[in-house]
N, C-alpha and C positions, 0 to 999 in steps of 0.2 A: 504494500500500500504506500501511498505518498502522503507526506505531511509537509506543511509549510514551516520552515525553520527561521525564526527571528526575522520574519518579513523580508528575508533576503533571497532565500532559495528553497527549492523543493528537494526533499531527500526521500530516499526509499527506506521504509521500515518494514519489518516483518509483520504479518497479520497478527492481531491480538497483542501487539507490543504495548508494554506498560511504560510509564514515565521512567521508571528505573532502568529498564532495558534500553530505552532510547538514550538516556544519559550515558550508559555504558558504551553504546554504539558510537556516540559522539566523543568518547573518551573524556567525559566530564565527571567530576566527583560530585556526590550529593551535597557535601558540605560546601557552604559558601555560594550556593546558587538558589535562586527562586525560579519556579516554573509556573507559567500560565498557559492554559489551553483554551483557545477561543475566548480570550479576555477574562478567563476565570482563574484565579490563583489556586493552584493545587497544593494542599498541605503536604508537608514531607511525610506524614504518616500515611498518606494515600499513594505515594509514589509506586509502591509495589503492587497496588491493586487497581490503579487508575488505568484503564485500557483505552488506548488511542484509537480513533476511527480514521478511515480514509479521508484525506483532505482536511484534517484538523490543523489549526494554526497553533504552533507551539513556540512560545517565547521563553528563552532561558536568559535570566539576568544574573550576572556575577556580582556578588556583594563585595563592596570595596570599603575598607575603613581607612580612616586617616583624618587629617584636619589641617 
């Protein structure tokens, strides 16, 4: 299936892919990121169970600290 990633590109993901699996595919760690699917923030506790659908828009935000 295809998902739209960070409003920049379309990527291929396997069917019934979870948010956790997509992060692994993108080689991103769960720590330090926030994920929204179709403009809805997904809780970290849901990453393993939230199943993506074909053509979902997935935005991954890297958390940055500093001042």
